[in-house]
Every structure is written in structure tokens, then in C-alpha cells.
C-alpha positions, 0 to 999 in steps of 0.5 A, a space after each residue: 243365341 248370344 254368348 251370354 246365353 251360351 255361358 248360362 247354358 254351359 253353367 246349367 250343364 255343369 250344375 245338372 251333371 252333379 245330381 245325375 252323376 250321384 245317381 249314376 254312381 249309385 248304379 255303378 256301386 249297386 246301391 239303392 237309388 231314388 225310386 228303388 222299390 218301383 224300379 225293383 218291381 219293374 226289373 224283376 220280371 225282366 231278370 226272371 226269364 233270363 234267370 239272372 241272379 245278379 251275381 258277379 261275373 267272370 271276365 269271360 262270362 261278362 264279355 260273352 254275355 255282352 257279345 251274345 246279347 248284341 249278336 241276337 239283337 243284330 240278327 233280329 234287326 237284320 231280319 226285320 229290315 230285309 223282310 221289309 224290302 231293304 237290300 242285304 247290304 243296306 240292312 247289314 249297314 243299318 243293323 250294324 250302325 244302330 247296334 254299335 250306337 253309330 246310327 249312320 244312315 245310308 237311307 232317307 229317314 222319311 221312307 224307312 219301310 214300315 213301323 216294325 223297322 222303326 220300332 226295331 231301331 228305336 229299341 236298339 237306341 236304348 240297348 246300344 246305349 245301355 251296352 256302352 254304359 254297362 261296359 263303362 261301369 264294369 271298367 270303372 269297378 275294375 279300375 277301383 278294385 271293386 268287382 266286375 259286376 253282372 252284364 245283365 244287371 248293368 244293361 237292364 238298370 241302365 235302361 230302367 233307371 237312366 235312359 227310360 225315365 230321362 226319355 219320358 221327361 225329355 219326350 214330354 218336354 219336346 211335345 210341349 215344344 211342338 214336336 209330333 208324337 204319332 205312329 202314323 208314318 205319313 199324312 196327305 194334306 191339301 196345300 194352299 195351291 190346291 194340290 196334294 202333298 205327302 207329309 212324313 210323320 212318326 213318333 218324333 218326340 220319343 225318337 228325339 229323346 232317346 236319339 240324344 240321351 243315348 248319343 245315338 244321332 239317327 234321324 227320323 227324317 233325312 235332314 235330321 235335327 234341321 227338320 222342324 218336326 225333329 227340332 222346331 225351335 231354339 228351346 227344343 234345340 236347348 233340350 236336345 243339346 243338353 240331352 246329348 251332354 248330360 250322361 257323358 258329363 255326369 260319368 266324370 262326376 260319378 267316376 270321382 264319387 266311386 273313387 271316393 275322391 270328387 276332385 278326381 272326377 272334376 280334374 278329368 272333367 276340366 281337361 276334356 271340357 277345355 278341349 271341348 271349348 277350344 273346338 267350339 270357338 274354332 268353329 265359331 270363329 271361322 264360320 264368322 269369317 264367312 267365305 272369302 269369295 264373297 268379300 271380293 264382291 264387297 259382301 261381308 258376314 258370317 257363313 250361314 250356308 246350310 244353317 237354319 235361321 231359327 237357330 243362328 250361328 252360335 247355336 249351330 256351331 255349338 250343336 256341331 261341337 256337341 254332336 261330335 264331341 259327345 259322338 252323337 251324330 245328329 245335326 242341326 246344320 249341314 257339316 258339308 257347308 262349314 268353312 274348311 277349318 270349321 269343318 275340320 273341328 268336328 273331324 278332330 273331335 271324332 278323331 280324338 274320340 274322348 272329348 266326353 264321347 258317347 254313352 259310357 264308351 267315351 269315358 272308357 277312352 278317357 281312362 285309356 288316356 289316363 293310364 297312358 299319362 300315368 305310365 309316361 310320367 312314371 317312366 320320366 321319374 324312374 318308378 313303376 307307374 301306379 293307377 289307383 293303387 295298381 301297378 301298370 305293367 306290360 300287359 296293360 300297356 300293350 293293350 293300350 298301345 294297340 288300341 291307340 293304333 287301331 283307331 287311326 288304322 280303321 280310319 286311314 286305311 279304308 279312306 286311302 282304299 276309297 280314294 284310289 278305287 273307282 267304287 269309292 272315288 265314284 261316290 265323291 261329289 267334289 273331286 278336290 280337297 273337299 272330296 278327301 274331307 268327305 271320305 275322311 269324315 265318313 270313315 272317322 264318323 264310322 270308327 268313332 260310332 258317331 254317324 254324322 256325315 259330310 252330306 254330298 258323298 254318294 254313300 248309298 252303294 254296296 261298297 260304302 255300306 259294307 266298308 263303313 259297316 266293317 269300320 263301325 263294327 271294329 270301332 265299337 267292339 275291339 276297344 270295348 272288349 280290350 278295355 274291359 280286359 284292362 279293367 279286369 287285369 287291374 281288378 285282380 292286382 293287389 293294391 299298392 299303398 299310397 306314399 309321398 312319391 305316388 303320382 297323383 291324378 287328382 290335381 291340376 298337374 295331371 289335368 294339364 298332362 292329360 290335356 296335352 297327351 290327348 292333344 299331341 297323340 291326336 295331332 301326331 296321328 291325324 295331322 297329315 291326313 287333315 293337311 290333305 283335306 280341310 287344311 289344304 282346302 282352307 289355304 287354297 280358298 284363302 290363297 
């Protein structure tokens, strides 16, 4: 992959999110979409058993429906995993991981017990992604003063009209690239050395499709998208990267369409897209520098440790940036093998947790920073801040402030505990600065519902299963529930007429403000922790 190919790829991404964003906007607005008659027939037997009439829900009913559906799916998954031989702590961690759209895996993907476990987890990859999209759609409607909507209608349509059709298209594409698609879990083959070897198999093409489209990230095989059965060539790599990006990118376009101001969506897109590009070039630059110890022996060249030759440096760096910006969690190279500053950038992406982010939930965090930006600018000019014609008052800002503090708390506090207790410290494979990065990455990935890891950490223990499970739960549900409260609060307020003094959010000035608010808050919150890990490691090895 060359830099010119990178330009063409990003251009294709921008062009593709326009039609997808229009389709998503119709779903948000409950308008007729392409294939309306077909989808209505598919959805009718789903709505009938639960007696869903698609009426508008109250705030209490929407949140309760969301939590009950997730609880039921968790209990069913936990039961299946324990019955098939997984320990209680691992079953707890895995069920929480997949229900929260994290897919952190403390087990080897090849040897997950039984086809029933795989079917349960692939089901959660659909429903967890659809849950996030449903909450995001409700928040957007609330902000725009439309209505809250119906959770059951939102989650079903997110699956039937977004995830499932796209998964079929992507799955077929991956099969054409050469990925296996079978319910066989393994095959025994005779090698050229006249010995026998067990080759793990599975529905790789279908798994990879929803794994990336739903920004899930959990691999069918332990080496994830570095495994040739999950990611066989540069073409499958392109498909998987685009699958991660397409729906989160389209959400910004849909936001502008729902707001009846397309510029609004594109100026928000600009802010987070620039953050995404900065992160990529930082990863690419420092990986290109290689390791200084090699230079002492006259060996020059880029850092290719932990990378697949079939992808090369640019495709590996881009995948790393995408999977942590869009909080998917899949990997086509080992992040533990990145140079220190390059390894810091995936951490940084997840700490900010709003550079596009995961399905629906990422844009929810963008809205949070937009509200904060409007509030701060309103204070500076001495007038009541207004967000899409609704006054921002104490209740909204108290919730936003609390949410901004929750994310670093559930990362830094468990990290500190793990580094001073034997149960946590015993899992480190590197006692130096890199060991701090391993711990910090594990909890950051859990809190951001990402799921990737600095492999080398001995995390398959009861301590790590329980602590990361709790962090995943808090990182998912606190923000989703409270942000929908904010959306509903704005929905109930009367609109204020737009005047010449109204602070506009659909111009380059606001895009600039949003960019720096995200950057500054992230820097102030996490820079001290990063200084102890990847920054200190970089300074030590470069002397």
C-alpha cells in the first residue's frame, strides 16, 4: 500500500458515507427506506411476539427496554459459556465483553468451546452494535426536538436495514477474497512432513463481516486479523478497514441531514477526521524510524516486528489507527510490538474515545464534546449557551462534566490498583515502562469498549477477568444512559429563535473549537499517565 493508494482509499471512504448517511438518516427519522416493502415483511414477525406497536416511548421506558434486553442477552450468553466448560470468571468477562461491544478476549479464539458458544457470540455482535446505534439515534432525535422514538423499533431496524444487509455484502466479498465459511470447527490434515496437524476453522467470512461492520473486533482466531483465515490479502484488508469506518463515518452525515443542515455534519466530520489523520501520521512516522538499537549496528529500516509482510507498514499503521479510532479492537499487527510513541497513539485514540468511535456510541461522545464547546463559548461571550435552539442549563452540564470525569476514573484507578497489587503486577511480561503501558492499554481498551490489547499481559486470570469486566460494564452503560437523559432533557425544552447573536455550530470556527476542546481535555486528563508509560519508554530507548 502506497501513500497514493492511501489517498484513494480515504477518498472512497468519504464518497461512500454520503449514500449510507442518507439511508441512516431515513431510519433515524422513521422514513421509508430502500426496500421498504421487503424489510417490513421481515420485521413484522419480529415485532408481533413482543407486541411492539412502534409507539414513542418515555425516557423511563426507553432506558428500561434497553437495559432489560441487554440483561436477558447477557444471562443467556453466560449460561451457554458456563455449560460449555468456561470458568465462571471467564464466562463473566466474555459475556460482558461481547454484550458491551468490546470483544476483549481473555481466551484463545481457536479453542472456544462448541458451535453454540460461537453462535451466541456472533448474535451479540449484531445486537450490541444495534443497541449502540439505537441509543445514538434516540439522542439525535432528542437534540433535534423530534421525539425519543421506540427502542425495539430502533434495534430491530438497525439489524434488518443496516447490519444484516451490509454483512451479507461484505461476507460474500470476503469469501471471494478466499476466507473460509464453514460450521466445521477444525480439520485434521496430513502435512508434507508426513505428520498430522489440526487446523482450526469456522464461519470466518460471516464472523469478519459483522466483527468489523459492528465495530466489534473479537477474532475467530487468537491472532485476529493477522490470521490468513481472517484477513488473507491486501484486498480483504481494504474491505475490513472500510467496514469498520463506514457506519461511524456515515453517522456524521446523517446528523447533518436530520438537522436539515448538511454543513453541520461535514464540519463535525472535519474536526474528528483531522484528529484521525494526525494519529495515523504519528504512527507511520515513528514506525518508519525503526528501533535505535539496530541503528547502532548499522542496520536501518522501518519497524516490521509484529507485522505481516503481506500488508506492509502503511496498511498496518492505517489498520492500527482505524481500529482504535473507530473503537473496533481487531488487529492486523501486534500493538505490543509498536515503537513507544506509535504505541501511544492507539492509546490516545481510545482515551479520547470520540474520533468517530464505535457504532453510534462514538458519535454520542462527539455530541457530548459539542455541547461542552457550545457551553464554554457561551460563557466567554456572556450569554446563555444554546445547542440547536435549546438552552443549555445546569442539569445538562452537570451530566456532561460527570461523564468527562468517569472515563479517566475507570481507566486510571484500576490501572493504579493493578500496578501496586501482586494480582495485577504479576501479569506483566515487562517490568519497565512498557509494563505500565500494558496495564494502561488493557483498561483503556476496556473502558472505550475497544477490546484490542498489548499482548504479553497475562490477563487470563480471575483478577483481570473481573476487573476488566467491571470497567467494560461501566464504560458502556453509564455514558449511554446519561447521554440519553441529556437528549431527552433537550427534547422537552422549548426552542429558542435563532438570532444574529446565536453561536453557530455549522462553520469552520466551531470545527476548530471542537478539535481543540477534544485535544486539550484529553491532554490534561491523560498526559501524566502517558508520561509514565510510552513517553518515558521512548526517551529511555532513544537516550
